[in-house]
N, C-alpha and C positions, 0 to 999 in steps of 0.2 A: 503494500500500500504506500502510495506517495504521501510523505509526511508533510504538513503544512510548513511553508517557508516562513522566515522572519517578516514580521510585517513592518518592515520600513518602507518609506515612501519609494525608494528606488527598487526595492524587491517587488513591490506591488506593481509598479509599472512594467517590470520584466515579466511577471507572472500574467498580467493582463494581455500583454501583447503576444506572449507565448501561446495563450488561449485564443485570442482574437484572430490572429493571423491564419491558423489553419481553419477556424471557424469561418472566416470570411471566404478563403479558398473552397471550403466544403459547401457553404451556402450559395455561392454564385454559380456554382455548376448546376444547381437545381434549376433556377430560372433561366439558365443559359439552354438547358434542355427544353424548357418550355418555349423559349424563343426559337430554337431550332424546330420544334414541333410546328410552332405558328408559321415559321418561314417555309417549310416544306410543305404544309397544307396549303399556305397561302399561294404557292406557286403551282399548285395543280389546276387543271383547267376549270374545275367547278368549283366555286367559292363556297358551296353549301358544306363541304367537308370541313373547312375551317370554323364555319358558324356552328356546325353540329357538334364538334368536339368542344367548342366554348360552352355550349349549352351543357353537355354531359359532364364537363369539369365542375359545373355547379354542384351536380348530385355527388361527384366524389368529394368535394370539399365538405359538404354535409355529412357523407357516409363515414368519411375517414377522420375528418378533424372533429367530428363529435367525440372521437376517441384520441383527440390530441392530448388529453391530460396524462396519456400513458408516458408521453415524452416529457412533458413539462414537469409533472409531479415527481417522476422518477429523477430527474435532474436535481430538483430542490432537496428530496429525501436522501439522495445519494450524497449531495454535497455537505448536508448537515450531518450525515453520519461520518463522513470524512473529518469534518470539524470536531466531532466528538470521539474520533478515534475508534469508531465502533465497526470492526472488521466482520463481525458475524451478521450485524445488521445490513452491511452492504450486500452480502450474498442472498439474504431473505428479501430485500427490496427488489433485486433483479428477478428472482424466481417467482415471487408473488406476482410481479407486473407482468411476467411472460405468461403466467397461467391465466390471468385475467385477459390478456391480449388474445390468446387461444379461443377462449370462450366467446369473445366479442366477434372474433372472425368467423367462428363457426356460425354464429347468429346472423351475420351479414350475407354468407353464402346461402343459407336456408331461406332468407327473405329477399334475395336478389330480384326476383320477378316482381314481388309486391313493391320494392323500393323503386324499380324502374317504371311501374305503372303509376305509382303516385307522383313520382318526380317529374316524369314527362308530361303527366296530365296537368301538373301546376305550371310548367314552364311554357313559355309562348314561343313557338317556332313553327315555321311552315313544315308541311309534311315531308318534303324532301330532306330539310335541315333536321328535323326529329329522327328520321330514318338513319341518317349518318351518326347522329348522337347515340342512338341505340346500339349500332354496330360497335362503337368505341366502348360503350358502357359494359356490354356483355363479353367483350373481349378482355377488358382490363379487370373486371370485378374478381377474378380468381386469384388476383394478387393480395387479397385481403389478409390472409395469415402473415405472409411476408412483410407487409406494409406495417401492420400493427406491432409484430415482433421488432421491426426495424426502429419504430418509435421508442420502443423500451431500450433497445441496446444503444441508440443514439443518447438518450437521456442519461443512461448509467455511465456511459464513457464521458460526457461531458461533466458529469458530477464528480468523476475521478479526476479531472483536469487532463483527460486524455482526448483533447479535440483532434489530435492527429489520427486517432482510430476513426472518428466520425468522417474525417476527410477521406480516408481510404475507402469507407463504405460508399460514399457518395460519387467519388471518382470511378470506381468500378461500375456502379449502377448507370451513371450518366453517359459514361463512354459506350456502354453496351446500348443503352437507349438509343443514342445518336445513330450507331451503326445498324441497329435493327430497324430504326425509322427508314433509313435510306433503303435497305433491303426489301421491307415490307410495302413501302409506298412507291418506290420507283423501279424496283425489280420485279416484284410479285404483284403490284398494282392492287394492293388490298385497302387503300384509301384510309377512312377511319378506323376500320376494324384492325388493320395493320399497325396503326398507331398505338391502338389500346394493347395489342399483343406485345409490342415492343416494351411498353411500360411494365406490363405484367412480368415478363421474363427478367427484365432488369432488376425489379424488386427481389426476386428470389437469389439473384447473383449477389445482390447487396447483403441479404441475410446470411448466405454462406461465408461471406468475408467477416461478417459481425461474429459468427460462431468461432470461426478460426481465431480472430484477434481476442475474443473473451477467454478462450482457453490458453492463450499466450499470456494474458494478464493475470488471470485468476487460477489457472490449473483446475483441478477437481475440487470444488467446494464441499465440505463436510456438512451438508445440510438435510435433515430428514424431511421426507415429503409431508409428514404430518404436521411439521412446522410451516411448510409452504401453504398447504391447503387447510389453514386454520380459518375457519368461517369468521370468527370475530375479528381477527387481524384483516381479512379480506374486506370485510364489511366496513371496517374503520378506514380503510384505504380508499374505498369507494365513497364514503362520506365527505373525506377529505377533497376528493376530486369533484364533487358536485358543482361548487361554485366556479371552478375552472371550466367545466363543461358548459356551464351556462355563458361564461365569458366567451368561450370558443364558438358556441352556437350564434350568439349575437355578432360576432365578428363576420363569420362565414355568411350569416343571414344578410348583413348589409351589402356584402359584395354580390350575394346571390340576388337580391332585390335589384341592385343597380344593373346587373347583367341582364336580368328578366325584363326590366323596364326598358333597357337598351333595344331588346329584340322588338319591343312594340314599335319602335321608331323606324324599323325597317332593317333588311339584311345587311345593308351597307353601313349603317350607323351601329349595328351590333358588331359587325367585323372591325370597324374602326375603334370602337370602344374596347374590343378584345385585344388589339395591339397595344393600345395606350394602357390597358390593365397588366399586359404582360411587361411593360416597361416599368410600371409601379411595383410589380412583383419582384422584378430583377433588382430594383433598388432596395426593396424591403428586405430581401434575403441577404443582401449586401451588408446593409445596416444590421441585421440580426447577427452578423458575425460577433460584433461587439456586444450585442444584446446577450447572447449566449455565453460569452466569457462573464458578463455581469451576473448571470444566474448562478454560474459555478462558484465564482468568487464571493458573492453575497451569501450563497447557502453556507459556505464554509466559515466565512466570518461570523454569521450569525450563529452558527453552531458553537463558535468560540466566544460569542457575545462581544464582539469587538465593534463597538459603534463607530469609531473613528474610522477604521478601514472601510466599513460599509458606506460612509458618507464619501470617501475618497474614491471608491470604485465607481460610485454613481456620477461623481463629477468627471472623471476620465471618460466613462462611457458616453456621457451626454456630449461632451465636447468632440469626441471622435465620430459619433454618430451623425451629428450636424455636419462635420466636416466632409463626411462621406456624401451626404445628401447634396451638399453645395457642389461637390466634385462632379455628380452625376449631372445635376443641373447645368453646369458649365459645359459639359460635352454636348448635352441636347440642345444648348443654344448655339454652340459653335458649329456643329454639323448634324442637324436634324434630318435632312432629306436622305443622305446615304445611308443612314441608320435605318430609316422606315423602309427604304428599298430592299434591305436585307430581309425584312420581315414579310413583305407582300409586293407582288409585281403589278398589282391592280392600281392604276393611277387615281382612279375615283377614290379608293380607299385611303390612299396617301394624302390626297387633298382634304379629306374629311379628318384625317389624324391631325394635319396641320391646323386645321380650324380649332381644335380642342386641346392642342398639347399644352397650352399655358397652364390649364387646371392642374395637370399632373406635376408640373414643377412647383406650384403654390403648394399642393397636397403634400410634397416630399418635405417641405420646410417644417411643417408641423407633425407629419409622420414620423420623422426621425426620433424625436424626443418620446413620442408614444411608445415606438418599439422598445426603446432603451428602459423607459419606466416599466414595461411588461416584464422584461428580464429581472429588472430589480425585485419585483413583487413576487414573480415565479420562484426565485431563488429563496426567498422568505416563506414560501408557501402561504402567501396572503391571498387565497382564492377569492375571499369575500371583497376585498378591495378592487380586483380586477373585475369581479361581477358587477359591482355597483357602477364603476366607471363605465363599462360597456353598456349597461341598461340605460344610463343618462345620455351616452353619446348616440345610441341607436334610436330610442323611442322619442324623446322630445326634440332632438336635434337633427339626426339624418333623415328619419322616416317622413316627417311632415314635408320636408324639402323635396324628398325623392317623389312623393306622391304628386306634388305640385308639378315637377318636371314631367311625370308621366300624364297628368291629367291636360296639361296644356301642350304635351308632345313638343317638348323642348329640352335639347340635349345639354345647353348651358346651364339650365336649372339643375338638370340631373347631377352634372359635375359639381355644382355648388353644394349638393347634398353630400358628396364625398368629402369636400372641404371642411363642412360642419362637422362630419363625423370625426375626422382627424384632430381638428381643434378641440373637440369635446374630450377625446381620449387624452391628448397631451395635457389639457388644463386640469382635468379631474385628478389625473395620477400625479401631476406636479403638486398639487395640494395635499393629496394624501402622503406623498412622500415626506413633505415638511413636517406634517404631523406626527408620522411615524417616528422620524428621527429625533424630533424634539422630546417624545414622550418615552424613548427608549432609555432605560436604565443604563448607567455605565458609559 
């Protein structure tokens, strides 16, 4: 087990960047694959495949990120166990989380037809677009066991300050995804179904890497199954994650409503907004590299009850997160059109993207601190704070503006709803962090 380093300012900076850099490299590969998916689908003759996958992606965000707590809570619990030097607890956290992941994955597979029926019934898309979305959905859904298990391993590695292991997992998965995308889309001409197959296979390759790395790090843990399948302990773990689940559902619901309302504005607007959301996703994953480092270190320092280091980590992370956001904004301002042309060859879509891209830049300014504060409170396992912030940001701030944009069929107003959402998240979590640090003993 990695022992905690001395908590001087210099060592904190080194630990932070030692975590943040692999996290950044790991995280940016995820949206890069999403950008490659968008680019490959956007270069097919029929734009319905790009639009269909955009709709199907909403369902996976709901289905999988409903269980995003498996990654987030595992990071927080593991980091705090490291801070307490609880080696036995570290193994129990992993095994119990994997057990829950297996149960949830089985449930997803059993209910896949019902999920598709409900999901596509609620989403707005033309018949050809929905057909493409269904092809993608039923190809990719079989990666549920691997995806949820990967959430757990990623969280456990991050909590152990092994962000390099998370990097190895994502690199293998995403390189495989890109290669398989090309084969299935352009060699075998499987369109949306091929894109789903590529993602599914890549997730199982990532899981194989995770298992190999775990055995290198931990060897054979001496944990009895009766300890793992402890009903009370598992129930306590689930209760801990209820608030995080509500927070996650609020987040993906906001993006789902945004995308669904985009679909009512026409296929071209849906495709343009899908490209812009890919850019926002890329930026978010990039900034989340710093947020994940924040989760790990805040969990460890909270386990040690070290208030000074908690505050220092938050300051560093906010500074770095905003610097990343401004860097991405600068790139988009200096060379927007060549970048957009990488994502789609349809000039009418590029024209629409340029019409609305200013909103993405403004959203990034407020989104960066929101992502960092998320990492801070995840490391502290303060799910209730995250839940309350998300409810305020979603219900009174985002939803009324989004409904107005849908009602008057105006994409400018729809993007203003996303801006209100990010401002709400950043503002509420900023206030909560000040209150927490002020009230913390020691």
